[in-house]
N, C-alpha and C positions, 0 to 999 in steps of 0.2 A: 347651333340649332340646324337641323337638316334643311337644305334648300333644294328645290327642284333643279334637275340638271338642264343644260341647254337643249339637248335633243328632245326629251319629253315635254319641255316647256314650249318649244317651237311647234311640235305636233299638236299639243293641246290647244294652243292659240289658233292654229289653222283650223282644227276641227270645230271649235266653238264658233269661230268667226264665220265659217262657211255655213254652219247650221243656222245661225242667227240670220244670215243673209237669205237663207232659203225659207225663213219664216217659222222655224221650229221653236217651240216654247222653251224659254230659258231653263225652267225647272226640268223639263224632259231632257234637255241637253246635258245638264249636270247629273241627272239620274244615270245616264249612260256612262258619264265620266267616272262615276263612283264605282263602276263595275270593271274598270280596266286599270292596268299599270301595277306598280309596286304597292305593298301594304301602306307605306307612308303616303303615296299619292291618293290611294283610295280613301284613306282617313281624311285627308284635306278636302278631297272632292265631295265626300259625304257631308262634311261640315259646311261647305259652300252651298250644296243643294238644300240642306236643312235651313240655313240662314235665308236663302232666297225664298223658300216656302213660307218662312215666317214673316216675309215682307221686306227684307233688306234688299238693297241694290247689289249688283254684282261686285262693285268696288268695296262695299262694306263687308260683303261675304268673304272676299279675298283677303281683306285686312284682318278678318277674324282668325285667319290661319297663321298669323305672325309673319315672320320673314321667309316663310316657305316660298311665297311668290315674290319676285323682285319688286322693289319700290317703284321702279319705272312702270311696270305692268299695272300695279295698283293705281298709280296716279293717272296714267293715260286711259285706263278703263273708266275711271271717274269722269274724265274729260269726254270720252266717247258717249257715255250714258247721258250726260248733261246736254250734249250737242246733237243727240240722235244719230250718231255715226259710229256706234259701237262695233258693228261688223267690220267697217273699214279700219278702225283702230286695231282690232284684234288681228286681222289679216296682215296689216302693216307691221305690227309687232312680231308676228310669226316670221315674216321676211327678214326683219331686223336680227332676230336671234338665229335664223338660218345662216345669215352672213357671218355672225360671230362664230358660229360652229365651224363654218368653212375656214375662217382664218386660223382657228385653233387647230383644226385637223391638218391643214396645210403645214403648219409649223411642226407639229408633233411627228407627222409622217416624214418630213424632211430631215429631222435630226435622229430618227429612229436608228438608221444603220450606223452613222458615225457614233451615236451613243452606245450602241452594242459593241462597236469596236473599242471604244474607251473602256467599257466594262470588262471586255476580254483582256485588254492590255493590263488593267489593274489586277485582274485575277491571275494572270501569268506572273506578274511581279510578286504577288503574294505567295504563289507556289514556289517561285525561285527563292524567296526569303526563307521559306520553310525547308526546302530540300537542300539548298546549298549550306544553310546554317547547320543542318543535321549531319550531312555526309561530307561536305567539302572542307578543305583545310587550306588556309592561306599560307604565305611564305613562312610565317612564324608558327604555324600549326594551329592558328586561331580559326574559328568559323569565318566563312566568307561573308562580309558585310556588303551586299550588292548595292545598297543605296547610300552607304557611307554615314548612316545615322545610328548605327548600333542596333539595328533591327535584324536579329538573326534567330533562326530556329522557331520553335513553337511560340515562345514568348514574344518574339519579334513580330510574328504573324498576327497575334492577337492585338498588339499595339498598332500595327499597320492597319488592320481592319477598323479599329476604333477611330484612328485618325482620318481615314478615308470617309467613314460614316459621318464624323463630325463636320468635315469640310462640306459634304453633300447637304447635310441638314442645315448647316449655317447658311450656305448659299441659297437654299430654297426659302428659308425663312426671311433672309435679307431681300430676296426678290419680291416675295409677297408683301413684306412690310413697305418696300419702296412703292409698289403699285397701288397699295391701299392707303398710302399717306400716313402710315404709323410713325414714320421718321420725319414728318413735316414735309413741306413742299420743296425745300432747298435741295435735298438729294435727287428728287425727281426732276427738278429743274435742270440740274447738272446732267442727268441721264438723257434728257431731251435735247441736249446739245451734242450728244454723241451721234455722228452721222447716220448710221444704219438704225440703231435703236431709237434715236430721237424721231426719225422720219416715220417709223411705224407708230410710235406713241401719238404723235401729232395727227397724222392722217386718220387713224382709227378713231381718235377722240373727236375730231372735227366732222367726220362722217356721221357719228352718232348725234352730235350737236345739231348739224344741219337737218338731219332726218327728223328729229324730234321737234325742232322749231317749225319746220314746214307742216308737220302734222298738227301741232297745236294752233298755229296761225290759221290754217285752213278750217279748223274746227270752231273758230270764233272765240277762242280763249283770250282773256285779257293779256296785254303785253307783258306785264310784270310776272304773272304766273307762268306764261309761256316760256319766258327767259329762264326762270328758276328751274323749271322742269328740264329744259334743254341743257343747261349747264350741269345739272345733276346727272343727266343721261350720258355725259362724256365718260363717266366712270374714271375720271382722271383728277386727282386732288389739285393738280396744278391749275386747271381751269375752274374747278369747283370753288377754289379759294377766292375767285373774283366775284362770286354771287352777290355779296353785300354791296360792293362797289358799283356793279352794274345796275343793281336794283335802285340804289340811291340816285344814279344818273337818270334812269327812266322815270323815277318819281319826280325828278327835277324838270322833266319835260323833254329830255333828249331822245333822239331816235336810236334805233337799235345799233346802227353802225357807229354812231358817235359814242355810245355807251361802251361798246366793245373795244373801240379803238383806244379809248382812254386807259385801258388796262395794259396796253402794250404787249399783249400775249397772243393776239390773233394776226395771221398773215395778211398783208396788204391786199393781195388778190381776193381773198375771201371777203374782206370788208368792202372792197370796191364793188364787188358783185352785189353784196347786200345793200350798199348805198344806192346803186343803180336800180335795184328792185324796189326799194322804198320810194324812190322818186317816181317810178313807173306804177307803183301801187300793186306790185306782184311779188311781195316777199315770200309768200308761201310756195309759189311755183318755182321761183328761183332757188330757194333753199332745197326743194326737192331735187332739182337738177344738180345742185352743188353736192348734195348727199350722195347721189349716184357717182359723180366724178370722184369724190373723196373715197367712196367705197372701193372704186377701182384702184385708186392710188394706194389705199390700205392693203389691198390684195397684193399689189406689186411690192409694197414695202415688206409684207409678210414673207414673200418669196426671197427678197434680198436678205432679210434677217435670218431666214433659214439657211441660206448659202453661207452667211457670215458665221453662224453657229456651227455649221458643218466644217468650215475651214478651221475654226478655232479648235474643234475637237480633234481634227487631223493633226494640227500643230502640236497639241498636247500629247497625242499618241506618239507622234514622231519624236518629240523631245524625250519621252520615256524610253523609247527604243534606243535612241542615241546614247542616253545615259547608261542603259543596261550594257550596250556594246562596249562603251568606254570603260565601265567598271570591270567587265569580264576580261577585256584586253589587258588592263592593268594587272589583274590577278594572274593571267597566264604569263605575262612578261615577268612578273615577280617570281613566279614558280620556275620559269626557264632560267632566270638569273641565279636563283638559289641552286639550281641543279648544276650550272656551269661553274659555280664557285667550288664545287666538290672536286673538279679536275685539276 
């Protein structure tokens, strides 16, 4: 099902939040939203406008659009409406998604050039497979197999392109399956132990968790629902899997830091800060500060991950080039040896 992108989502949340803060009627706000954006967005905005005009709340109207709007938005809009802080919630959500957009853009821009280099290297190899397989002759008169896997000429090029495409598609699907928990939490737990990748996954998830917890606590939401929403907002199955355990602990009368510490999945410094905040009676404020701290850490981790991905791409390109040079050197040495045997 189509889902709204990060950029239009953040802009929509900012526009609607500022309009509500300025006292504009909600129906008028969504009447304007129904006239902007893509056809898919206009369709959903029209549906939201009509549901609001029929007497539904904004949360109910957004839910009528299915999964077009993220669950976190629908849940927190419901919280904002019930606590009378809808404008603050929407603007806070806009900032949240702006941060996610920044992290994604930083990573994509960072790997764009090395990714292009990798693509060019793969294209050159494919071209060599075709050209050397068609016009070149090895020591025994056979086509030159530059990779050593029997990929020569036009047929070899087709097989090579299919193999490269298969590797790319498989890697992409594996990454998506890992992050969305389709493979269970064990592979993701392993990935979170890898220094650079794990640091990014942890800090970004904890940043979202702390931000959502601060927002829900400040809005006066009950502890159990606040925790469920916060764990869901991590968008990380590793943390989301603790929801039932944490909820049972809260139901048993334990405090936030005790419930989270029992899972063994949250860092001590995070839990210590939360414990101090609960003792002082300021968990919402402390979580807001922690969210900002982990947001900065996540940005730094994204930069480190970009550098690691760049280095990995350069290593792959370098390895391909060395292999090509090695194979061509063997070919020319074999040709020279064959020529010398004629004397």
